[in-house]
N, C-alpha and C positions, 0 to 999 in steps of 0.2 A: 504494500499500499504505499502511496505518496500522500502526504499531509501538508497542508498549508496552514500556518498560524494566523490568528487574528491580529487586529490592530494593536500594536505596542506589546505583543505577547510572544512567548516562546514556550514550547514544551507542554502546552495545555491540552495536548491530544489525549492524554490519560483521563481527562475529565469527561471525554465522550466515548468512552469504551463500550458502554452499554448501546450505542447507536452505530458505531463505526464497524464496518466489515474489513477485518484485516486479511485481505486477500491480495494476490499478486497484481491483478488488473484493475484495482480500485484506486480512485483519486478522491480525496476528500479535503475540505477546508471549512474553517470556522469564521464566520463574519467576514471580515476583510480578506482572510484566507479563502474564503468561497469564491471571490472574485478572482483571485490568483489561481485557484484550482480550475475554474472554468477557462481561463485564458491558457492555462497549460494544456488541458484537454483539447481545446480548439487547435492548438499549435503542435500537438503531439503527433509523431510519426509512428509511434509504436501502438500496441493494443491497449485499449481501455474499455473495460465492460461496464463499469459503473462509476458515476459521479455523485458523491454525497455532500450536499451543501448544509452545513449546520448553522442555523441562524444567519443566513446570507445577509450581508450589509446591503439591504434594498431600501434606499432613501428616497422619499418623496418630499423632503423638506424644501420650502421656498428658498430663494437665492439669498434673501436676507439672513435667515437662520444660519446658512452655510457660512456666510460671511462672518457672522457673529462668532460662530465655533471657531473659525480660523484666526480671527483676531484674539480671542481668549487664549487659544493655544499658543500663539506667538508671545503673548504678554507673560503667561505663566503656565509653562508646560506641566510642571508638577501638579499644580492645583487642577489644571483642566483635566488630567488623567485621573486624579482622585475622584472628581465629580463624575467623569465619564464611567469609571468602573463601578461607583456607587449606583448610578442610574442602571447599569448593566445587571446589578444584583449579586455580584460576586467580586471578591477581591482576595488574592493571595500574592504577596510580594514575590514568591518564587517563580510565578509565571510572567513577570513583567520583563518585557524585552525593550529593544532600542526602537525608536520611531522618530520620524521628522515630519515637518510641516507637509512636505510632498505626499507623505503617506496619507495624511488626513485629507488633502485635496483629492487624491486618487480615490479615497474611500467614498467621498461624497459625490463624485462626478462620474462614477462608473456607468457604463452603457450596457445594461443587461439585456438589451434587445439583441445582442450578438448571440445569445443562447438559441436563437433560431438556427444557427449553423450547426448545432449539435446533432451528429448523426450516428445511429447505431450504438448509442451509449445510454444505458439505463440511468435515469435521474432520480435521485430520492433527496427530497428537501425536509428538514426537521425545523419547526418553528416552536417557540415557546408561547403559550397562550397569554402570558403576562408580560411579554417582552415590552420594555419601556424605550427601546433604542430604535426600532424600526416599526413601520405601520404593518401590523400582522394582517389585517384585511387586505390590503393592497399587495403584500408579498404573496399571500395565499392565493389570491385571484390570478395573479401573474404566472406563478410557477406552476399552477395545476394543469395548464396548457401543455406543459413540457415534461411532466414526470408525476410522480407520487409525492404528495405532500402530507407530512404527518404533524399534526398539531398536539404538542405536549401539554396536557391540562395543567394549569397552576404553576407552569414553569416560566422562568425568566429568560434573558438573552443567552445565558450560559446553560439553559435547559435544566435549571435548578428550581426547586419549589422553595 
């Protein structure tokens, strides 16, 4: 399995062991890592049977909210990340990785419509019913066209209750 970590995270894969399929031809990613996972699969020249997206970073924020987030990040990255992870509903310092303003810009500006190019790859999307980061309703409606969407009851962005 090839796995891509979320925004400002590292080695959090173990948090999702109940959802991930640890097989050779599976690619997975969490949140921002879901964007990277899709790009990887679309560019991949080798066999991929399944793409698993855990709480994909599917944003429908207005431009002013995105701009505000970027300004806050640039002004005080540490405080921004504390607030961000609090909103996500989970925090553990051992999973915090490095990130830059470019990562945040990419996170907010990703074009999910490229998923239409996905061919011969089974898609599974896991969403937390109580996710405060993304619009669950919009994400669910969008991804159900392309694959199986699983809504985890009473779960946050990290799929934790």
